[in-house]
C-alpha positions in Angstrom: 0.0 0.0 0.0 1.1 3.5 -0.8 0.5 6.2 1.7 -1.0 9.4 0.2 -2.1 12.8 1.2 -4.7 15.1 -0.4 -2.9 17.4 -2.8 -6.0 19.3 -3.8 -9.7 19.2 -4.6 -10.4 20.7 -8.0 -13.3 21.6 -10.3 -13.2 20.7 -14.0 -13.7 23.7 -16.2 -15.4 21.6 -18.8 -18.0 19.7 -16.8 -18.0 21.1 -13.2 -17.2 17.6 -11.9 -14.9 17.6 -9.0 -11.5 15.8 -8.7 -9.6 14.9 -5.6 -5.9 14.6 -6.3 -4.0 12.3 -4.0 -0.2 12.5 -3.8 2.1 9.7 -3.0 4.1 10.8 0.1 7.3 9.2 -1.1 7.4 9.9 -4.8 6.1 12.4 -7.4 3.0 10.2 -8.3 -0.5 11.6 -8.2 -3.9 9.9 -8.3 -6.8 11.9 -9.6 -10.3 10.6 -8.7 -13.5 12.1 -10.0 -15.9 12.7 -7.1 -19.3 14.2 -6.5 -19.8 17.9 -5.5 -21.2 17.1 -2.0 -18.2 14.9 -1.2 -15.8 17.5 -2.6 -17.4 20.1 -0.4 -17.3 17.8 2.6 -13.5 17.2 2.1 -12.8 20.9 1.5 -14.8 22.1 4.4 -12.9 19.9 6.8 -9.5 20.6 5.3 -10.1 24.4 5.5 -11.4 24.1 9.1 -14.7 25.7 8.3 -17.3 25.5 11.1 -20.7 24.3 10.1 -23.9 25.0 12.1 -25.1 21.4 11.9 -23.2 18.1 11.3 -22.7 17.1 7.7 -23.2 13.5 6.7 -19.6 12.6 7.2 -19.6 14.3 10.6 -22.6 12.1 11.5 -20.9 8.9 10.4 -17.8 9.8 12.5 -20.0 10.5 15.5 -21.9 7.2 15.1 -18.7 5.3 14.8 -17.4 6.9 18.0 -20.7 6.4 19.9 -20.6 2.7 19.0 -17.2 2.5 20.6 -15.2 2.1 17.4 -12.3 4.0 15.9 -11.4 4.6 12.3 -7.9 3.2 11.8 -7.3 4.0 8.1 -8.9 4.2 4.7 -7.6 2.7 1.5 -8.4 2.9 -2.2 -8.2 -0.8 -3.0 -9.4 -1.5 -6.5 -10.2 0.0 -9.9 -12.6 -1.9 -12.1 -14.5 -0.7 -15.1 -13.4 2.9 -14.4 -14.8 2.7 -10.9 -12.6 3.1 -7.8 -13.3 1.0 -4.7 -12.3 1.8 -1.1 -12.5 0.3 2.3 -12.6 1.9 5.8 -10.9 -0.1 8.5 -12.5 0.2 11.9 -11.2 -1.0 15.2 -14.0 -2.2 17.6 -13.9 -4.5 20.6 -10.3 -5.5 19.9 -11.0 -6.5 16.4 -10.5 -5.0 13.0 -13.5 -4.6 10.7 -13.5 -3.5 7.1 -16.4 -1.6 5.4 -16.8 -1.1 1.7 -17.0 2.6 0.7 -16.8 5.0 -2.2 -13.4 6.6 -2.2 -14.9 10.1 -1.8 -16.8 9.1 1.4 -13.8 7.2 2.8 -11.5 10.3 2.2 -14.1 12.6 3.7 -14.2 10.4 6.8 -10.4 10.1 6.9 -9.9 13.9 7.0 -12.4 14.1 9.9 -10.8 11.2 11.8 -7.3 12.3 11.1 -6.2 8.9 9.8 -3.9 7.8 7.0 -5.1 7.3 3.5 -3.6 4.5 1.4 -3.8 3.4 -2.2 -3.0 -0.1 -3.4 0.1 -0.3 -5.6 -2.0 -1.9 -8.3 -4.4 1.0 -8.4 -1.5 3.5 -8.4 0.1 1.6 -11.3 -3.2 1.6 -13.2 -4.4 5.2 -12.7 -1.5 7.1 -11.1 0.2 9.9 -13.0 4.0 10.3 -12.8 5.2 13.4 -14.7 8.2 12.8 -17.0 11.5 13.6 -15.1 12.7 16.0 -17.9 9.4 17.9 -17.7 9.6 18.6 -14.0 12.1 21.4 -14.4 14.8 22.2 -11.8 16.2 20.0 -9.1 14.6 18.6 -6.0 14.5 20.9 -2.9 15.6 19.5 0.4 14.0 19.8 3.8 16.1 21.2 6.8 17.0 17.6 7.7 18.5 17.0 4.2 15.8 14.6 2.9 14.4 15.3 -0.6 11.2 17.4 -0.7 8.9 16.1 -3.4 7.0 19.0 -4.9 4.2 19.1 -7.5 6.0 19.1 -10.9 5.3 22.3 -12.8 3.7 20.7 -15.8 1.3 18.8 -13.6 0.6 21.9 -11.4 -0.3 23.8 -14.5 -2.6 21.1 -15.6 -4.3 21.1 -12.2 -4.5 24.8 -12.1 -6.3 24.8 -15.4 -9.0 22.6 -13.9 -9.6 24.9 -10.9 -12.2 27.6 -11.6 -13.8 28.0 -8.1 -10.8 27.8 -5.8 -11.9 24.7 -3.9 -8.2 24.0 -3.1 
């Protein structure tokens, strides 16, 4: 499994569909997943720390899980079949792990609320991930203060993503 972070949530200029872009934490690979507008808003609201007057659906799911004595351990994008992504939410309850099938958008919205890791299977990343060409990235790799390479969004891919963003959901 490949650990990822949410790079951005975008709106397509052509169709108004939303895309969540996941970024491999250890390489310059990205995984764009088309999602619905409500899930995109739910992810964005939590990432931006926006307070809502009443709980949204994903807030309710998190509250129900907690009230039942369970914890969200992680979420994973596990499969890609017929252009449809599949995900699972791993819960810990009464000393046991339980996996629940979910749409990736719902799993991601729950992950950001529960502050848990998001993973993508290597097979899915190989099928649908995007790795910009090394010669198109431009420039060298920056380093963090401890000397480890800092992987940044390659310029070509950044320009592509910025071209999709009309409403600034990032």
